[in-house]
C-alpha positions in Angstrom: -8.5 -22.0 12.6 -6.4 -20.1 10.1 -6.7 -16.4 11.1 -4.0 -13.9 11.7 -4.4 -13.7 15.5 -4.3 -17.5 15.9 -1.2 -17.7 13.7 0.6 -14.9 15.6 -0.2 -16.5 18.9 1.3 -19.7 17.7 4.5 -17.8 16.6 4.8 -16.3 20.1 4.7 -19.8 21.5 7.0 -21.4 18.9 9.5 -18.6 18.3 9.3 -16.5 21.5 12.8 -15.1 21.2 12.8 -14.2 17.5 12.5 -10.5 16.8 9.1 -9.5 15.5 9.6 -5.7 15.1 12.7 -3.6 15.0 12.5 0.2 15.2 15.6 2.2 15.7 17.4 0.7 18.8 14.2 -1.1 19.9 13.8 -4.8 19.1 10.5 -6.5 20.2 10.5 -10.3 20.3 7.5 -12.3 19.3 6.8 -13.1 23.0 6.9 -9.4 23.9 4.8 -8.5 20.9 2.1 -11.0 21.9 2.1 -9.8 25.5 1.7 -6.1 24.7 -1.1 -6.9 22.3 -2.8 -9.0 24.9 -2.6 -6.3 27.5 -4.0 -3.7 25.0 -6.8 -6.2 24.1 -7.7 -6.3 27.8 -8.0 -2.5 27.8 -10.3 -2.6 24.8 -12.5 -5.1 26.5 -12.5 -3.2 29.8 -13.9 -0.2 28.0 -16.7 -2.1 26.4 -15.2 -2.8 22.9 -16.5 -6.1 21.6 -16.7 -8.0 18.3 -16.7 -5.7 15.3 -16.2 -2.6 17.4 -13.8 -0.3 15.5 -10.5 1.2 16.8 -8.8 3.9 14.8 -5.0 3.9 14.3 -3.9 7.5 13.8 -0.1 7.0 13.9 3.0 7.2 11.9 5.0 3.9 11.4 5.9 2.5 14.8 5.6 -0.7 16.8 2.5 0.6 18.5 0.7 0.7 15.2 1.2 -3.0 14.6 0.6 -3.8 18.2 -2.8 -2.0 18.1 -3.8 -3.9 15.0 -2.8 -7.3 16.6 -4.7 -6.4 19.8 -7.8 -5.7 17.8 -7.5 -9.0 16.0 -7.2 -10.8 19.3 -10.5 -9.4 20.6 -12.3 -9.8 17.2 -12.3 -6.0 17.0 -11.8 -4.3 13.6 -8.7 -2.0 13.4 -9.2 1.1 11.1 -6.2 2.7 9.4 -6.3 6.5 9.5 -4.3 8.7 7.2 -1.9 10.8 9.4 -2.2 13.6 6.9 -5.9 14.1 7.5 -6.9 17.4 9.0 -9.9 18.0 11.2 -12.8 17.6 8.7 -11.2 14.6 7.0 -10.3 13.0 10.3 -13.8 13.5 11.7 -15.4 12.1 8.5 -13.4 8.9 8.6 -13.6 8.2 12.4 -17.4 8.9 12.3 -17.9 6.9 9.1 -16.0 3.9 10.6 -18.0 4.1 13.9 -14.7 4.2 15.9 -15.1 3.5 19.6 -11.4 3.9 20.4 -8.5 5.8 18.8 -4.8 5.2 19.3 -2.9 8.3 18.2 0.6 9.8 18.2 0.9 12.8 20.6 2.1 15.0 17.7 -1.3 14.4 16.0 -3.2 14.9 19.2 -4.3 18.5 18.6 -6.5 17.2 15.7 -8.0 14.5 17.9 -8.7 17.1 20.6 -10.7 19.2 18.2 -12.9 16.4 16.9 -13.4 14.0 19.8 -16.5 15.6 21.2 -18.3 15.1 17.9 -17.6 11.3 17.8 -20.7 9.9 19.5 -19.4 6.3 19.9 -16.0 7.2 21.2 -15.1 5.4 24.5 -11.3 5.3 24.7 -8.4 7.5 23.6 -4.8 6.3 23.9 -1.9 8.6 23.3 1.5 7.2 22.0 4.2 9.6 22.9 6.4 10.9 20.0 7.1 14.2 21.8 5.3 16.3 24.4 1.8 15.1 25.3 -1.0 16.8 23.4 -3.0 17.0 26.7 -6.2 15.7 25.1 -8.8 15.7 27.9 -9.9 12.1 28.8 -7.0 10.4 27.0 -4.6 7.9 28.6 -1.0 7.2 27.8 0.0 4.0 26.0 2.5 3.0 28.7 -0.1 3.4 31.5 -2.6 1.3 29.6 -0.1 -1.5 29.0 1.1 -1.4 32.7 -2.5 -1.4 34.1 -3.8 -4.4 32.3 -3.0 -8.1 32.5 -2.9 -10.0 29.2 -6.3 -10.9 27.9 -6.9 -14.7 27.7 -6.9 -16.2 24.3 -10.4 -16.7 22.9 -12.1 -18.5 20.0 -12.5 -16.5 16.9 -14.3 -16.8 13.6 -13.3 -17.0 10.0 -16.0 -14.4 9.4 -14.5 -11.8 11.8 -14.4 -8.5 10.1 -11.2 -7.0 8.7 -11.4 -3.6 7.0 -9.0 -1.3 5.2 -9.9 2.3 4.4 -8.9 3.5 1.0 -8.0 7.1 0.5 -9.0 6.8 -3.1 -8.2 9.2 -5.9 -11.8 10.3 -6.2 -14.6 10.5 -3.6 -14.5 10.1 0.1 -12.5 7.3 1.8 -14.3 3.9 2.0 -13.8 0.9 4.2 -13.1 -2.2 2.2 -14.4 -5.2 4.1 -12.9 -8.7 4.2 -13.7 -11.9 6.1 -10.7 -12.6 8.3 -10.4 -16.2 7.2 -10.4 -15.4 3.4 -8.1 -12.4 4.0 -5.6 -14.6 5.9 -5.7 -17.5 3.4 -5.1 -15.1 0.5 -1.8 -14.0 2.0 -0.8 -17.5 2.9 -1.0 -18.2 -0.8 2.1 -16.1 -1.3 4.1 -18.8 0.4 2.3 -22.0 -0.7 1.6 -21.0 -4.4 5.2 -20.5 -5.6 6.2 -23.7 -3.7 3.5 -25.7 -5.4 2.1 -26.7 -2.0 -1.6 -27.2 -1.4 -3.4 -24.6 0.8 -2.5 -24.8 4.4 -5.3 -26.3 6.6 -4.4 -25.4 10.2 -2.1 -23.5 12.4 0.2 -26.5 13.0 0.9 -26.6 9.2 1.8 -22.9 9.3 4.2 -23.5 12.2 5.8 -26.3 10.2 6.2 -24.1 7.2 7.6 -21.4 9.3 10.2 -23.7 10.8 11.2 -24.7 7.3 11.6 -21.1 6.2 13.5 -20.2 9.4 15.9 -23.0 8.6 17.3 -20.8 5.9 17.3 -17.7 8.1 14.5 -15.6 9.6 12.8 -13.5 6.9 13.4 -9.8 7.3 11.3 -7.1 5.5 10.9 -3.3 5.5 7.8 -1.4 4.5 9.3 1.7 3.0 5.8 3.2 2.7 3.3 4.0 5.5 1.6 1.3 7.4 -1.6 3.4 7.1 -1.8 2.2 3.5 -2.5 -1.4 2.3 0.9 -1.8 0.5 2.8 -1.0 3.7 0.8 -3.0 6.2 -0.2 -5.9 4.0 3.0 -6.7 2.1 5.5 -5.0 4.4 4.2 -6.3 7.8 1.3 -8.8 7.8 2.9 -10.9 5.0 6.3 -11.4 6.6 4.7 -11.9 10.0 2.7 -14.9 8.7 6.0 -16.8 8.9 7.3 -15.1 12.1 9.5 -12.7 10.1 11.2 -9.6 11.4 9.6 -6.3 10.3 12.1 -3.4 10.3 10.3 0.0 10.5 12.1 3.2 9.4 12.0 6.0 11.9 11.8 8.9 9.4 8.4 10.6 8.9 9.0 10.7 5.1 10.9 8.3 3.0 14.7 8.6 3.2 16.4 6.2 0.9 19.8 6.6 2.7 18.1 5.7 6.0 16.6 2.6 4.3 20.0 1.3 3.1 21.6 2.0 6.5 18.9 -0.2 7.9 19.5 -2.8 5.2 23.2 -3.0 6.3 22.3 -3.2 10.0 19.5 -5.7 9.8 20.5 -7.7 6.7 17.0 -7.0 5.3 15.9 -9.3 2.5 12.7 -7.8 1.3 11.9 -4.1 0.5 8.3 -3.0 -0.1 7.9 0.1 -2.1 5.3 1.9 -4.3 6.8 2.2 -7.8 9.0 4.9 -9.2 8.2 7.4 -6.4 10.3 5.2 -4.1 12.6 3.5 -6.6 14.0 6.8 -8.1 15.3 8.2 -4.7 16.6 4.7 -3.9 18.7 4.7 -7.1 19.9 8.3 -6.4 21.0 7.3 -2.8 22.8 4.2 -4.1 24.5 6.2 -6.8 25.6 9.0 -4.4 27.0 6.5 -1.9 28.8 4.5 -4.6 30.4 7.7 -5.9 31.7 8.5 -2.4 33.7 5.3 -2.5 31.8 3.6 0.2 28.8 1.9 -1.5 26.0 0.5 0.6 26.1 -3.2 1.2 22.9 -4.5 -0.4 23.9 -8.1 -0.7 21.1 -9.2 1.7 18.3 -7.8 -0.5 16.7 -10.7 -2.5 13.3 -9.2 -3.3 11.8 -5.8 -4.0 8.0 -5.8 -4.0 6.1 -2.9 -5.5 2.4 -2.3 -6.0 0.0 0.7 -6.2 1.8 2.8 -8.9 3.8 2.5 -12.1 7.2 0.9 -11.7 9.0 1.7 -15.0 11.3 -0.8 -16.7 14.0 1.9 -16.9 14.1 2.5 -13.2 14.1 -1.2 -12.5 17.2 -1.5 -14.7 18.9 1.3 -12.8 18.2 -0.5 -9.4 19.7 -3.7 -10.7 22.9 -1.9 -11.4 23.3 -1.6 -7.6 21.3 -4.6 -6.4 22.1 -7.1 -9.1 21.1 -10.2 -7.1 17.5 -9.0 -6.3 14.3 -9.9 -8.1 11.5 -7.3 -8.5 7.9 -8.4 -7.9 5.6 -5.8 -9.5 2.0 -6.5 -8.4 -1.1 -5.2 -10.1 -3.5 -4.8 -7.3 -5.5 -2.6 -5.0 -7.4 -2.7 -1.8 -10.2 -4.4 -3.7 -8.1 -7.3 -4.9 -4.9 -8.6 -6.4 -5.0 -9.1 -10.2 -1.6 -9.9 -11.6 2.1 -9.7 -11.2 5.4 -9.8 -13.0 8.9 -10.7 -11.9 12.0 -9.0 -13.2 15.7 -9.7 -12.7 18.8 -8.0 -13.9 18.8 -10.3 -16.9 15.1 -9.9 -17.7 13.6 -6.5 -17.2 10.0 -6.6 -18.3 8.0 -4.0 -20.2 6.5 -1.3 -18.0 2.9 -2.0 -16.9 2.8 -5.5 -18.4 1.6 -8.2 -16.0 1.0 -11.9 -15.9 -2.7 -12.5 -15.0 -3.6 -14.6 -12.1 -6.0 -17.5 -12.8 -8.9 -15.6 -11.2 -8.2 -12.5 -13.2 -10.2 -11.5 -16.4 -10.3 -8.4 -18.6 -14.0 -7.8 -19.4 -15.9 -5.4 -21.6 -18.5 -4.4 -19.1 -20.8 -3.1 -21.9 -21.1 -6.5 -23.5 -20.3 -8.6 -20.5 -17.8 -10.6 -22.6 -14.1 -11.3 -21.9 -11.6 -9.4 -24.0 -10.1 -11.6 -26.7 -6.2 -11.8 -26.4 -4.5 -9.9 -29.1 -7.6 -8.0 -30.2 -6.5 -4.6 -28.9 -9.9 -4.2 -27.3 -9.9 -2.4 -24.0 -11.7 -3.8 -20.9 -11.8 -3.5 -17.1 -9.7 -5.8 -15.0 -11.8 -8.0 -12.7 -10.7 -10.5 -10.1 -12.8 -13.3 -8.7 -12.3 -16.0 -6.1 -13.0 -16.4 -2.3 -10.5 -13.7 -1.3 -12.2 -10.7 -2.8 -13.8 -8.2 -0.4 -17.3 -8.4 1.0 -18.0 -4.9 -0.1 -17.6 -1.3 1.2 -18.6 -0.5 4.7 -22.0 1.3 4.9 -22.0 1.9 1.1 -24.2 -0.6 -0.8 -24.3 1.5 -3.9 -20.6 1.7 -4.4 -20.3 -2.0 -3.4 -22.8 -2.9 -6.2 -20.8 -0.9 -8.7 -17.4 -2.4 -7.8 -18.4 -6.0 -6.8 -20.7 -7.5 -9.4 -21.6 -10.7 -11.2 -20.6 -11.3 -14.8 -21.6 -14.6 -16.3 -22.7 -15.9 -12.9 -19.3 -15.2 -11.3 -18.8 -12.5 -8.7 -15.9 -10.1 -9.6 -14.2 -7.1 -8.0 -13.7 -4.3 -10.5 -11.4 -1.6 -8.9 -11.4 0.4 -12.1 -8.2 -0.5 -13.9 -8.4 -0.6 -17.7 -6.3 -2.9 -19.7 -5.8 -4.8 -22.9 -4.8 -8.5 -23.2 -1.8 -9.3 -25.3 -1.7 -12.3 -27.7 0.4 -14.2 -25.1 -2.3 -13.7 -22.4 -0.4 -11.0 -20.4 -2.2 -7.9 -19.3 -1.0 -4.4 -20.3 -2.3 -1.9 -17.8 -3.7 1.4 -19.3 -4.7 3.2 -16.2 -7.5 3.8 -13.8 -10.7 4.6 -15.7 -11.7 7.4 -13.3 -8.6 9.3 -14.4 -9.2 8.8 -18.1 -9.0 12.1 -20.1 -11.4 12.5 -23.0 -9.9 14.8 -25.6 -11.6 15.3 -29.0 -13.3 12.0 -28.6 -10.0 10.1 -27.8 -9.4 8.4 -24.5 -6.1 9.1 -22.9 -4.9 7.3 -19.8 -2.6 9.6 -17.7 -0.3 6.8 -16.6 0.8 5.9 -20.1 1.7 9.6 -20.8 3.4 10.0 -17.5 5.7 7.0 -18.1 6.7 8.4 -21.5 7.4 11.9 -20.1 9.6 10.4 -17.4 11.9 8.7 -19.9 13.2 12.2 -20.7 16.6 12.3 -18.9 15.9 15.7 -17.3 12.5 14.7 -15.8 12.3 13.1 -12.3 8.6 12.8 -12.0 5.4 13.8 -13.8 1.6 13.8 -13.4 -0.8 14.3 -16.3 -4.5 15.2 -16.3 -7.2 16.9 -18.3 -8.4 20.5 -18.0 -11.5 21.9 -19.7 -11.1 23.0 -23.3 -13.7 24.7 -25.5 -12.4 22.9 -28.7 -11.5 19.5 -27.4 -13.7 19.1 -24.3 -10.5 18.4 -22.3 -6.9 19.0 -23.2 -4.0 17.0 -21.8 -1.6 19.0 -19.5 0.8 18.2 -16.7 3.3 19.1 -14.1 6.9 17.7 -13.9 9.9 18.0 -11.7 13.6 18.1 -12.7 15.9 15.2 -12.2 18.8 15.7 -9.8 21.9 17.2 -11.4 20.0 18.1 -14.6 19.3 21.5 -16.1 15.6 22.3 -16.3 14.4 22.0 -19.9 11.4 23.9 -21.2 8.0 22.4 -21.2 8.1 22.6 -25.0 11.3 20.7 -25.1 9.8 17.8 -23.2 6.6 17.9 -25.2 8.6 17.6 -28.4 10.5 14.7 -27.0 7.3 13.0 -25.9 5.9 13.3 -29.4 8.6 10.8 -30.5 7.2 8.3 -28.0 3.4 8.6 -28.3 0.6 9.5 -30.6 0.2 13.2 -30.8 -3.3 13.3 -29.2 -1.8 11.8 -26.0 1.0 14.3 -25.7 0.5 17.1 -23.2 -0.4 20.4 -24.8 1.2 22.2 -21.9 3.7 21.1 -19.3 4.9 23.2 -16.4 7.8 22.5 -14.0 7.3 22.5 -10.2 9.7 21.9 -7.3 8.1 18.5 -6.4 5.4 16.6 -8.1 2.7 16.0 -5.4 2.2 12.5 -4.2 0.8 10.9 -1.0 3.2 9.4 1.5 2.6 6.0 -0.2 3.8 7.3 -3.5 0.3 7.5 -5.2 -0.5 10.4 -7.4 -2.2 13.5 -5.8 -4.0 14.8 -8.9 -6.0 17.3 -7.0 -3.0 19.2 -5.8 -1.2 18.8 -9.2 -4.1 20.5 -10.9 -4.0 23.4 -8.4 -0.2 23.7 -9.0 -0.7 23.8 -12.7 -3.4 26.5 -12.4 -1.1 28.6 -10.2 2.0 28.1 -12.4 0.4 28.4 -15.8 -1.6 31.6 -15.2 
């Protein structure tokens, strides 16, 4: 049966001495990874957790995060990602909404757990992972004591319909759990390996093991999620995907992204794949590479073959800058979300593609939801990107109304519509316009912030930018934004940047006002924090 836990257990048997996780000076082999997860699975069972019980993971990137997830998979329990930035009310909402019966948390985050635990009616188990002094949460037990006190759980039969769930922070509304059937979820990621090779879908674990042996014949794959494991990009592409072929996942120790730390890890571990989230990660990577090169001791990036990005705009200009320092790499830019993968593009030093232009997957369509008709290539008509196929989610946990809006039938086919608007070019490629929920309506014209942000960021003195609408008596909304200054550049005036942007875009799309802030607000995964940006604009512009 092709599910993540069955594949991982097979890796532990076939590649016991291969490193599964590296973290600082720690290296955890596949055998040790499996044993720790099995012991934790025993603890879950001993405390009454059973199939589809939920366990919250309230941690920074660390081996225990991935081990908790694997242990849950083993017992047919559903792991729940929890944003480590959440404060009491947000934390309580998510753990309660997810019906969590256990929480594994870092001790540095324990004060928040201590304040909400008594309001979680289903909670049975709290496990503290030390990253400093104990938080002293009453009733909690330490990670080490749990692992030491339990024998490994026996391997059990599991189902293709076991529940996997990823909570999306979302740019609007409260977080929602996106539900997947484990079999479809696993098969979708196996397609990353079989599709490019032209191989038929794998049928059983033995075929995965054979594929893994073939891959390892060229060297064990090594990958680093530069973004948090608490988000889909980090845990899916940076950990679960390389682990499908018994790869080594190198986790960074820093609590915020440090590009210099990344490239030191690249040199130490000969990392082949870097997983990032667009310009928010790529720009500091370019700066670190440039600074190190100017010192006369450039980083050795010769091992890097692939840079994978999804979740945010990755501009062509920044890709080109990266290729100056990592010329042998290919960039895979994926159009996707927690609700489904929709398209991708590959760029190399010799072929840097246009920003936000993607090749559509066979299951991807751009549909005018008012007419129910597919957008005609080259027509210039806007539509919403939808993806079909067996790998799309079941729906949102405990939210049938939102499920019905996002996952719906068009022409007898069930699609996932995460909300991305696009046009289809004459050659069939998709040009992404932006998320419909962020669309600004100004004087009857629709403006997608992402398009404006990319134009503003081409100004040589601008490091980052977010654009949004604010109420306006005349236009309904007017376009405004916040920006930050590029390293080594003199801060221009907002009017200077606005004048520059008018040479790139139609005038109605150009911000009417742009203010400079120290740092453009983004989540740890690089996604835009429009709420904070609006507050910063209000405070700075008044």
